[in-house]
BAVO-321985 format. One line per 8 residues: their letters; for each residue x, y, z of N, C-alpha, C. Coordinates in pm, 1 decimal. Example, Ala and Ser with C-alpha at 12.3 -4.5 7.8 and 13.67 -1.06 7.14 Angstrom:
<recs>
as> 1319.0/-569.0/780.0/1230.0/-450.0/780.0/1320.0/-330.0/780.0; 1285.0/-225.0/708.0/1367.0/-106.0/714.0/1290.0/3.0/787.0
</recs>
This chain:
<recs>
mttlskkd> 8205.6/7582.5/8082.2/8339.0/7603.5/8136.0/8330.6/7657.8/8277.8; 8427.9/7626.9/8360.8/8428.9/7673.4/8499.0/8563.5/7733.8/8533.7; 8566.8/7806.6/8643.9/8691.6/7866.0/8689.8/8708.2/7841.2/8838.1; 8830.4/7860.7/8885.7/8854.6/7848.7/9028.5/8780.5/7958.5/9103.1; 8737.8/7927.5/9222.4/8661.8/8022.3/9302.7/8724.8/8037.8/9438.8; 8716.4/8158.8/9496.0/8767.4/8178.7/9630.5/8661.9/8150.1/9734.9; 8539.9/8121.8/9694.9/8432.2/8093.3/9788.5/8403.3/7943.6/9798.0; 8421.0/7874.1/9687.8/8387.9/7732.0/9681.6/8510.1/7649.9/9722.3
ptgisskp> 8503.0/7569.4/9830.0/8620.9/7494.2/9874.7/8671.8/7393.4/9773.7; 8589.9/7357.4/9674.1/8637.1/7265.7/9570.6/8721.1/7338.2/9466.9; 8719.1/7473.4/9471.4/8794.6/7549.6/9374.0/8723.7/7566.2/9242.4; 8592.4/7540.6/9238.1/8520.0/7546.0/9111.4/8402.7/7642.4/9122.1; 8384.3/7723.2/9021.0/8272.7/7816.1/9012.6/8209.0/7802.0/8875.5; 8090.9/7858.3/8857.8/8020.8/7845.5/8730.6/8052.3/7958.4/8633.6; 8136.3/8054.7/8673.9/8166.9/8167.3/8586.0/8266.4/8126.9/8477.8; 8232.0/8151.4/8349.6/8324.6/8118.1/8241.5/8430.2/8225.2/8222.6
adlaqvtv> 8538.5/8191.2/8153.9/8642.7/8288.4/8121.6/8694.7/8262.2/7981.9; 8732.6/8369.5/7914.3/8791.1/8360.0/7780.9/8943.1/8376.0/7784.6; 8993.1/8439.9/7889.8/9133.5/8476.5/7894.8/9188.5/8459.3/8035.4; 9307.3/8400.0/8045.7/9379.0/8393.0/8173.7/9476.3/8509.7/8177.6; 9455.8/8600.0/8271.5/9541.8/8717.0/8285.8/9627.3/8698.8/8411.0; 9755.5/8674.1/8391.2/9843.6/8629.2/8498.7/9937.7/8741.4/8542.2; 9941.1/8768.3/8673.4/10040.9/8857.9/8731.3/10132.1/8775.9/8821.9; 10261.7/8782.8/8798.4/10360.9/8721.7/8886.3/10424.9/8834.8/8966.1
lidksesm> 10406.0/8832.3/9097.4/10452.1/8939.0/9186.8/10560.8/8882.7/9278.3; 10684.1/8933.3/9263.2/10799.3/8874.9/9332.0/10861.5/8975.9/9429.0; 10874.6/8934.2/9551.7/10940.5/9011.2/9656.9/11086.9/9036.3/9618.1; 11130.2/9163.1/9628.2/11272.9/9192.1/9607.7/11328.1/9272.4/9726.2; 11276.3/9244.6/9844.9/11330.2/9308.3/9964.9/11467.5/9248.3/9997.3; 11536.8/9310.6/10091.7/11674.7/9273.2/10123.8/11690.3/9125.3/10157.3; 11590.9/9067.6/10225.6/11603.3/8928.7/10269.2/11598.7/8829.4/10154.0; 11562.0/8875.3/10033.4/11561.5/8787.4/9916.6/11698.5/8779.1/9849.5
splahear> 11799.6/8849.2/9902.1/11932.7/8851.9/9840.3/11991.6/8713.5/9814.9; 11977.9/8615.9/9909.2/12034.8/8483.7/9882.3/11970.4/8412.2/9763.5; 11853.8/8459.1/9720.4/11782.3/8394.2/9610.8/11784.6/8478.8/9483.5; 11867.5/8583.0/9481.4/11863.7/8678.9/9370.5/11894.2/8612.9/9235.8; 11997.7/8530.9/9229.8/12035.3/8466.8/9103.3/11922.0/8378.2/9053.0; 11865.4/8298.5/9140.6/11756.9/8208.9/9102.1/11633.0/8288.7/9060.1; 11607.7/8400.6/9127.5/11492.5/8483.0/9093.0/11506.6/8542.3/8953.5; 11625.7/8592.3/8921.1/11647.2/8647.7/8787.3/11625.9/8540.6/8680.4
qaiahvld> 11677.3/8420.8/8704.0/11658.3/8312.4/8608.0/11511.4/8274.8/8595.5; 11440.5/8269.8/8708.9/11299.9/8232.7/8707.3/11216.6/8335.4/8632.6; 11243.4/8462.4/8656.3/11170.0/8568.1/8587.6/11191.7/8558.9/8436.7; 11317.0/8540.9/8396.5/11348.4/8529.8/8253.7/11277.7/8410.3/8191.9; 11275.6/8298.4/8263.5/11210.4/8177.9/8212.0/11060.3/8198.6/8195.4; 10997.0/8256.1/8295.0/10852.4/8279.2/8288.1/10818.3/8371.0/8171.4; 10894.8/8478.4/8155.8/10868.2/8572.0/8046.6/10887.7/8505.6/7910.8; 10992.8/8428.1/7896.1/11019.5/8362.9/7768.1/10917.0/8253.8/7738.6
efkqkegm> 10878.2/8181.0/7842.2/10786.9/8067.3/7825.0/10647.5/8111.5/7784.1; 10602.4/8224.3/7836.2/10461.4/8259.2/7820.0/10437.1/8390.1/7745.1; 10540.8/8445.4/7682.1/10522.9/8576.7/7618.6/10424.2/8571.1/7502.0; 10408.5/8457.0/7437.4/10316.3/8446.6/7324.4/10220.6/8329.3/7342.6; 10185.2/8300.7/7464.9/10097.0/8188.1/7493.5/9953.6/8223.9/7457.8; 9890.9/8143.8/7374.0/9752.3/8168.4/7335.9/9660.8/8154.1/7457.6; 9566.8/8245.4/7470.0/9468.5/8235.4/7577.5/9513.2/8298.0/7707.3; 9630.1/8362.0/7709.0/9674.4/8424.5/7832.6/9756.8/8548.8/7801.6
tiavrtfn> 9761.5/8636.7/7898.7/9850.4/8752.5/7894.5/9916.7/8762.0/8031.1; 10041.8/8807.7/8034.8/10118.1/8798.6/8159.1/10188.5/8930.9/8190.9; 10193.6/8962.1/8318.6/10272.1/9075.1/8368.3/10360.5/9023.2/8480.3; 10481.8/9075.6/8489.3/10573.6/9039.1/8596.8/10612.7/9166.3/8669.9; 10595.7/9164.9/8802.7/10624.5/9282.0/8884.3/10708.6/9238.5/9004.7; 10793.2/9329.3/9051.7/10869.4/9305.2/9173.8/10836.3/9415.8/9272.8; 10864.3/9390.1/9400.8/10831.3/9491.9/9499.7/10924.2/9484.7/9620.5; 10954.8/9601.5/9675.7/11007.5/9617.0/9810.9/10920.3/9724.4/9874.7
eqmetlae> 10971.7/9846.1/9898.4/10881.1/9953.2/9941.9/10795.1/10003.4/9826.3; 10844.9/9986.0/9704.8/10773.2/10027.4/9584.6/10759.9/9908.1/9490.6; 10660.9/9914.0/9404.1/10644.0/9808.8/9305.0/10703.7/9852.3/9171.8; 10772.5/9761.8/9105.6/10831.6/9788.0/8974.0/10778.5/9686.0/8874.4; 10740.3/9732.4/8757.3/10690.3/9643.5/8653.1/10803.3/9606.4/8558.6; 10831.0/9477.5/8547.8/10932.3/9428.8/8454.2/10872.3/9399.8/8317.6; 10748.5/9355.1/8316.1/10678.8/9326.7/8190.9/10530.9/9353.0/8213.5; 10472.9/9436.8/8129.0/10330.9/9471.2/8141.0/10249.4/9384.7/8046.3
fgepvpql> 10121.1/9368.1/8075.6/10033.3/9290.7/7989.4/10042.6/9340.1/7845.0; 10070.7/9247.7/7753.1/10068.0/9279.6/7611.6/10187.5/9355.0/7558.3; 10286.0/9386.4/7643.9/10401.5/9461.7/7597.9/10519.1/9369.1/7568.2; 10616.0/9414.8/7487.4/10731.5/9330.3/7454.9/10809.8/9290.5/7580.1; 10867.0/9172.5/7575.7/10947.5/9123.1/7687.0/11080.4/9196.8/7689.7; 11124.8/9246.2/7805.3/11250.8/9321.3/7811.7/11371.8/9231.8/7787.7; 11477.7/9291.9/7733.9/11600.7/9218.6/7708.9/11675.3/9188.2/7838.9; 11673.2/9282.8/7931.7/11744.2/9267.8/8057.6/11645.3/9258.4/8173.2
ihyaprgm> 11673.8/9170.3/8269.2/11591.0/9153.1/8387.8/11661.7/9219.4/8505.1; 11602.4/9324.7/8557.8/11661.8/9393.9/8672.2/11598.9/9339.9/8800.3; 11680.8/9277.0/8883.0/11633.2/9224.6/9011.2/11747.4/9237.4/9110.7; 11743.0/9340.8/9192.6/11847.4/9367.0/9291.8/11780.2/9386.2/9427.1; 11771.7/9281.0/9509.5/11699.4/9289.9/9636.7/11757.1/9393.8/9731.9; 11668.0/9472.9/9791.3/11704.3/9569.2/9894.7/11574.8/9624.6/9952.8; 11585.1/9684.5/10069.9/11470.2/9752.5/10127.7/11374.9/9661.8/10203.1; 11258.4/9717.8/10232.8/11156.9/9652.4/10313.5/11053.2/9582.5/10225.3
talyaata> 10953.2/9521.9/10289.0/10853.8/9440.7/10218.3/10715.9/9505.4/10226.8; 10674.3/9571.0/10119.2/10540.0/9631.3/10114.0/10444.0/9532.7/10047.9; 10421.4/9421.1/10115.4/10340.5/9312.1/10059.4/10197.7/9356.6/10031.3; 10136.0/9426.7/10127.3/9995.6/9463.9/10112.6/9976.0/9562.6/9998.4; 10058.3/9667.2/9997.1/10043.7/9769.6/9893.6/10066.8/9711.5/9754.5; 10168.0/9624.4/9741.4/10197.9/9564.6/9611.0/10084.9/9472.9/9565.5; 10026.7/9399.5/9658.0/9913.4/9312.5/9623.5/9796.9/9394.9/9571.8; 9761.6/9501.8/9644.4/9650.0/9587.1/9603.2/9677.0/9651.5/9467.5
esilkska> 9797.0/9704.1/9449.4/9830.4/9771.7/9323.8/9829.5/9674.6/9206.4; 9876.9/9552.5/9227.6/9877.7/9452.5/9120.3/9737.0/9418.1/9075.8; 9647.5/9402.4/9172.0/9509.3/9370.0/9136.4/9444.4/9485.4/9061.8; 9468.2/9608.1/9106.3/9413.4/9725.1/9036.8/9461.0/9730.8/8892.4; 9589.0/9702.9/8869.2/9642.6/9704.6/8733.7/9581.1/9592.9/8649.6; 9561.4/9476.4/8709.7/9501.4/9364.9/8637.6/9357.9/9396.8/8597.8; 9281.7/9455.3/8688.9/9143.4/9491.5/8658.0/9137.3/9599.3/8550.9; 9227.4/9698.6/8559.1/9228.4/9806.4/8460.3/9257.4/9752.1/8320.7
daeltpdl> 9350.8/9655.7/8311.6/9382.4/9598.6/8181.1/9264.4/9518.2/8127.3; 9195.9/9445.3/8214.1/9081.1/9365.8/8170.0/8969.1/9454.6/8117.4; 8958.0/9574.2/8171.5/8853.2/9666.9/8127.2/8875.1/9714.8/7983.9; 8996.6/9696.5/7931.5/9025.5/9735.6/7794.0/8963.2/9638.5/7693.5; 8928.4/9518.8/7739.8/8865.9/9417.2/7652.8/8737.3/9367.5/7719.0; 8635.4/9455.4/7728.1/8512.6/9417.9/7799.3/8435.7/9303.7/7733.2; 8466.6/9275.1/7605.8/8398.6/9164.7/7537.3/8453.2/9029.6/7580.3; 8568.4/9027.8/7647.7/8627.4/8902.8/7695.7/8605.2/8888.3/7845.8
kthhvlvi> 8574.4/8768.6/7889.3/8563.2/8739.9/8031.9/8699.5/8692.2/8081.5; 8750.9/8761.9/8179.4/8888.7/8742.0/8223.2/8895.6/8663.9/8353.3; 8984.1/8565.1/8356.6/9016.0/8495.8/8481.2/9149.5/8550.6/8528.8; 9147.3/8621.9/8641.8/9268.3/8681.6/8696.1/9346.3/8578.2/8777.1; 9476.2/8575.8/8756.4/9564.5/8487.3/8832.2/9673.3/8574.6/8894.7; 9687.1/8568.5/9026.5/9792.1/8643.7/9094.7/9881.2/8546.7/9170.2; 10006.4/8535.8/9127.0/10106.4/8452.5/9193.1/10194.7/8545.1/9276.4; 10194.3/8526.9/9408.4/10273.4/8609.9/9498.9/10387.4/8526.2/9555.4
itdgdnta> 10510.1/8575.3/9539.7/10628.3/8504.4/9588.9/10698.3/8597.2/9687.5; 10700.4/8559.8/9814.4/10756.8/8647.2/9916.9/10820.6/8565.2/10028.3; 10913.1/8628.9/10099.7/10977.5/8556.6/10210.0/10954.8/8627.2/10343.3; 10851.5/8709.5/10351.9/10827.4/8774.7/10479.9/10694.5/8844.3/10489.1; 10656.5/8878.3/10611.7/10536.4/8956.8/10634.3/10558.8/9099.8/10585.4; 10449.3/9173.9/10578.2/10458.1/9314.6/10542.5/10541.6/9388.8/10647.9; 10651.2/9453.7/10604.8/10737.1/9526.2/10698.7/10751.7/9673.2/10662.0; 10698.7/9714.9/10547.5/10711.6/9853.9/10506.2/10615.8/9941.2/10586.6
rgdaldea> 10654.7/10065.9/10607.6/10568.5/10158.2/10679.6/10444.8/10191.1/10596.2; 10334.9/10221.5/10665.5/10210.7/10248.7/10595.9/10129.7/10121.4/10585.9; 10007.7/10124.9/10632.1/9927.1/10003.1/10637.4/9827.7/10001.7/10522.6; 9854.8/9917.6/10421.3/9766.6/9904.3/10305.2/9684.0/9777.0/10313.2; 9674.6/9718.4/10433.7/9607.1/9589.2/10446.8/9460.8/9597.4/10406.1; 9389.4/9698.0/10455.0/9247.4/9708.7/10422.5/9225.4/9719.1/10272.2; 9308.6/9799.3/10205.4/9294.7/9814.8/10060.9/9325.9/9684.1/9989.4; 9427.6/9612.5/10034.3/9460.2/9483.2/9972.6/9344.6/9385.7/9987.8
qrqidsig> 9284.6/9380.7/10105.3/9171.4/9291.7/10126.9/9052.9/9329.7/10039.4; 9028.6/9460.7/10024.2/8919.1/9506.2/9937.5/8942.4/9463.6/9793.7; 9066.5/9476.8/9747.6/9095.1/9440.3/9609.4/9085.3/9289.5/9587.8; 9128.5/9211.1/9684.6/9114.0/9065.8/9674.7/8966.9/9027.2/9662.5; 8884.6/9089.9/9744.0/8741.0/9060.4/9739.4/8675.9/9113.0/9612.0; 8731.8/9220.7/9554.1/8664.9/9287.6/9443.3/8661.5/9204.4/9316.0; 8755.1/9111.0/9300.1/8753.8/9030.7/9177.5/8686.2/8896.8/9198.1; 8632.9/8876.8/9318.9/8539.8/8767.2/9342.8/8585.9/8631.8/9293.5
vsatflll> 8491.4/8560.1/9232.8/8519.6/8422.5/9192.3/8602.5/8415.1/9064.9; 8621.7/8527.3/8998.2/8697.0/8525.2/8872.4/8846.4/8540.7/8896.7; 8897.2/8469.7/8997.0/9038.7/8486.3/9031.0/9095.0/8361.3/9096.0; 9223.8/8340.3/9072.7/9302.2/8238.7/9141.1/9420.3/8308.5/9207.6; 9441.5/8282.0/9336.1/9557.3/8335.7/9406.9/9647.7/8220.2/9446.4; 9777.7/8237.7/9425.1/9875.4/8139.2/9468.3/9985.8/8211.4/9543.4; 9999.8/8181.1/9671.1/10103.4/8242.2/9754.2/10212.6/8140.1/9782.0; 10334.1/8168.5/9733.5/10451.2/8087.3/9767.5/10526.5/8161.8/9877.2
dfsdlgqa> 10538.1/8101.3/9991.8/10583.0/8168.4/10113.0/10717.5/8112.4/10157.9; 10823.2/8195.0/10151.1/10957.2/8154.1/10191.5/10994.2/8208.2/10329.8; 10896.7/8259.7/10403.5/10926.0/8314.8/10536.2/10951.0/8202.2/10636.2; 11018.0/8235.0/10745.3/11053.8/8133.5/10844.1/10932.1/8064.4/10903.6; 10826.9/8141.4/10929.3/10708.6/8086.1/10994.6/10598.3/8047.9/10896.8; 10618.5/8078.8/10769.5/10517.7/8042.8/10670.3/10386.9/8115.5/10688.9; 10392.7/8243.3/10730.4/10270.6/8316.5/10760.5/10261.1/8448.5/10684.8; 10328.0/8458.9/10571.9/10334.1/8585.4/10499.7/10196.1/8634.3/10455.4
grelglng> 10107.3/8543.8/10421.8/9975.9/8584.7/10371.8/9864.8/8578.4/10474.3; 9901.5/8555.8/10600.3/9799.2/8535.5/10703.7/9699.4/8650.9/10710.7; 9749.8/8775.1/10715.6/9662.0/8889.7/10729.1/9578.1/8912.9/10604.2; 9629.1/8869.7/10488.7/9552.6/8884.1/10365.2/9443.5/8778.8/10353.2; 9449.0/8676.7/10436.4/9352.0/8569.2/10427.0/9377.4/8476.2/10310.2; 9501.4/8472.9/10261.0/9535.6/8385.6/10149.7/9601.3/8258.5/10200.8; 9556.9/8146.5/10150.8/9623.6/8020.9/10181.4/9757.8/8018.4/10108.7; 9863.0/7984.3/10179.4/9994.4/7983.1/10118.4/10055.9/7844.9/10115.9
ikiehnpl> 10154.2/7828.7/10029.9/10232.5/7705.8/10022.9/10370.0/7737.8/10079.3; 10405.7/7676.6/10191.1/10532.5/7704.9/10259.6/10648.5/7641.5/10184.0; 10750.5/7723.2/10156.6/10869.0/7678.0/10084.7/10992.1/7710.6/10169.2; 11089.9/7621.1/10172.2/11213.6/7649.3/10245.0/11290.7/7762.2/10176.7; 11361.0/7841.3/10259.0/11431.9/7959.1/10209.6/11573.8/7920.4/10167.0; 11582.6/7854.0/10051.2/11713.7/7821.6/9995.7/11702.6/7813.3/9843.3; 11813.4/7826.9/9771.7/11807.5/7833.6/9625.7/11744.0/7711.0/9560.2; 11774.9/7590.9/9607.8/11719.4/7471.8/9546.2/11567.4/7468.7/9559.8
afrnamkk> 11518.2/7497.8/9679.8/11373.7/7499.8/9701.1/11307.5/7605.4/9613.0; 11373.6/7720.1/9597.8/11319.8/7826.3/9512.7/11311.3/7780.8/9368.1; 11419.7/7721.3/9316.7/11418.5/7674.4/9177.5/11307.9/7573.3/9155.3; 11293.8/7477.9/9246.4/11190.0/7375.5/9231.0/11050.8/7435.9/9236.9; 11032.1/7532.7/9327.2/10901.8/7597.3/9338.9/10866.9/7674.1/9211.7; 10964.8/7743.1/9155.4/10937.2/7821.7/9035.8/10909.4/7734.1/8914.2; 10968.7/7617.0/8908.8/10934.9/7523.3/8801.4/10788.0/7483.7/8811.7; 10741.8/7459.1/8933.8/10601.6/7421.9/8953.4/10508.9/7539.2/8921.6
vaqaigqi> 10553.3/7660.2/8955.1/10473.5/7778.5/8922.4/10457.1/7790.1/8771.4; 10567.0/7772.6/8696.8/10559.0/7781.2/8551.4/10463.2/7676.5/8496.0; 10469.8/7554.1/8548.0/10377.5/7449.5/8503.4/10232.9/7486.5/8535.3; 10211.5/7543.2/8653.8/10076.9/7581.3/8694.4/10020.8/7690.8/8604.6; 10102.3/7791.3/8576.3/10057.7/7900.1/8489.1/10018.2/7845.8/8352.2; 10103.9/7760.7/8296.6/10074.1/7702.8/8166.2/9946.8/7620.9/8166.2; 9925.3/7543.5/8272.9/9806.2/7459.7/8277.8/9680.1/7542.5/8294.0; 9686.9/7649.3/8372.0/9571.2/7737.3/8385.0/9532.8/7793.8/8248.0
adnvirql> 9632.2/7844.8/8175.1/9605.0/7901.9/8042.7/9550.3/7796.6/7947.9; 9609.1/7677.9/7946.6/9561.8/7571.1/7858.9/9417.2/7534.2/7889.0; 9383.0/7528.3/8017.3/9247.7/7490.3/8053.7/9146.0/7598.6/8021.8; 9188.2/7724.9/8027.2/9099.2/7832.1/7984.5/9068.0/7816.3/7835.8; 9171.7/7790.7/7755.1/9152.4/7772.4/7611.2/9060.9/7653.8/7583.8; 9082.5/7544.1/7655.8/9005.9/7421.3/7632.8/8872.9/7420.9/7707.1; 8843.4/7531.6/7777.2/8718.7/7546.2/7850.8/8702.1/7436.1/7955.9; 8808.2/7420.1/8034.6/8808.7/7328.1/8147.1/8837.3/7406.7/8274.3
ppttglcl> 8806.6/7351.7/8391.1/8843.7/7421.5/8515.5/8994.7/7438.6/8521.7; 9045.5/7559.5/8549.1/9190.5/7581.6/8550.4/9257.4/7533.8/8678.2; 9231.5/7410.0/8717.1/9301.0/7350.9/8830.5/9436.6/7299.9/8783.2; 9530.5/7284.3/8874.2/9665.2/7245.1/8833.6/9722.2/7140.4/8927.3; 9831.5/7079.7/8883.0/9900.2/6981.9/8965.8/9968.5/7043.1/9086.0; 9972.0/7176.5/9093.4/10033.1/7242.6/9207.9/9937.8/7247.4/9327.0; 9816.6/7199.2/9308.6/9716.2/7197.3/9415.6/9689.3/7338.7/9466.3; 9646.7/7426.1/9377.5/9617.6/7563.4/9415.9/9509.5/7565.9/9523.2
ppargak> 9530.7/7642.7/9629.3/9430.0/7651.3/9735.2/9317.8/7744.7/9694.9; 9204.2/7738.4/9763.1/9103.3/7844.2/9743.7/9169.8/7978.2/9771.7; 9123.8/8081.6/9705.0/9193.1/8209.5/9714.9/9186.8/8268.1/9854.5; 9079.0/8244.2/9927.1/9068.4/8293.5/10063.6/9048.7/8177.0/10156.7; 9106.0/8186.3/10276.0/9087.0/8082.5/10375.5/8943.9/8080.3/10425.5; 8902.1/7969.2/10479.1/8766.9/7957.0/10532.2/8747.0/8054.5/10647.1; 8629.1/8114.6/10649.6/8599.9/8210.4/10755.8/8499.5/8147.7/10853.9
</recs>
């Protein structure tokens, strides 16, 4: 079995995985207000679709200046989805914190080899005070080849992940584009989990990029 790699441009590494551990990290800064309704629906759909998916565990988090967890790995899905955009965009800090939480959860099952998946959905560069860029970069590097990163970028210039070194997929900043993108994200998450179970490379029809850009 193989997994996606951030070092191999083909997206394939020789490290096996037993479990796909997926974090969906969604920007809820003020500029996401026009997409609030679609975001709430997308979050609810992802949680309902994958809450009992064999071979995967999922967490959903939102962030502005602070990160909020809507659903933690292995915990019951909440009845109500709270998503009210406001504030600034602490992209770097939220990325670092999400990876730390994912690694901590994986350490609870050391007998399983975990493939970490981080889906970042944002419409802007880091604008919050305090520079967590170095820590975010360290955490991205710390999970090595056992990770897939997918950045959906709704910013005007399509450069939200530039400083993180993540290849992003540029999406137009409107509700229809958001809905279509989230449908593809859900399909990608499901396919990654299915391929982990079937011991196949977790590549998807969404054309996931290597986790880090070429240096």
